Structure formats: structure tokens, C-alpha cells
C-alpha positions, 0 to 999 in steps of 0.5 A: 740854079735849075736842073737841065732835063730834056723831054723826048717824045721819041727815041733817036739813035745813030746809024749802026755805021757809027758803032762799026767806025768806032765813033759810038757805043753800040747802045747809042745806035740802031742795031741790025737786024732790028727785030719785032718783039726783041729788047735792046739797050739804049744810051743817050747823053744828058738827062732825058725823060721818055713816055713809058706807058705806050708806043713811041717812034724810034728814029735815026738821028744824024745829030743837030735835030736831023731826024728820020721818019719813024723806023719802028714803034717801040716801048721804053721799058726802063730809063735810068740817069747816071753820072760818069766823069762829070757828064750825065747820061740816060740809059735804058731798055726798049722793046720793038713793037713794029718795024715801020716800012719806009713811007708807011704812016703809023703815027698821027702826031704821037697817036697810033693810026688804027687800021 
């Protein structure tokens, strides 16, 4: 028997409309307005591991691997795994480093492009 763990090179959250339509918790969604320097909580189903020593992309997901281009560069500040009603979750906090304008290239793979 193994331990199911997913390694995530990015943080993919849902559109805020999912919260407004009572389909998701606020922590599962990209909050509006998203502001540089501000901290936000996140919540994901399953046991996930994130890179903590540097910036990673914040993406919007529609589910099933349907991901947007990077919306922001963030730093994961903490991530905790917990069990609730027999289901595993990962919750944590992230800080927005930079909002990435649509079409701007900020990451080269998972490295930051220096200007």
C-alpha cells in the first residue's frame, strides 16, 4: 500500500464565480481583487506538495487539467495536510509577488525571466 501524493509545480485555483455561485469555498478560488504583496488562503483536495523556496505560477483551473496561463507569481508560505470526513485536503497560505498581465511572459518553464 502506498501513499498518494501529488507534486504541484503551480497553484491552480478556480474562478471566483464558483464561490459566488456557492459551488466552492472561497479558499478554492482566485480572490478578487488579487493584489501584489497580499496574503491569501488556499484549499485543495488531496495531499499535495508545493515548492516553497521560490516563486511559482498561480493559474486558474476549470478542472481536468484545463489550466490558464499564469495569472500571478506567488510564494507558498505554508501548506498543511488534514483529513475531514475521510477525505484528504491541503490548505495553506500564499503571497502574491507579481500580477502577470495577460500575454506577458514571466516564467521560462519554472524559472523567472529577468529583465
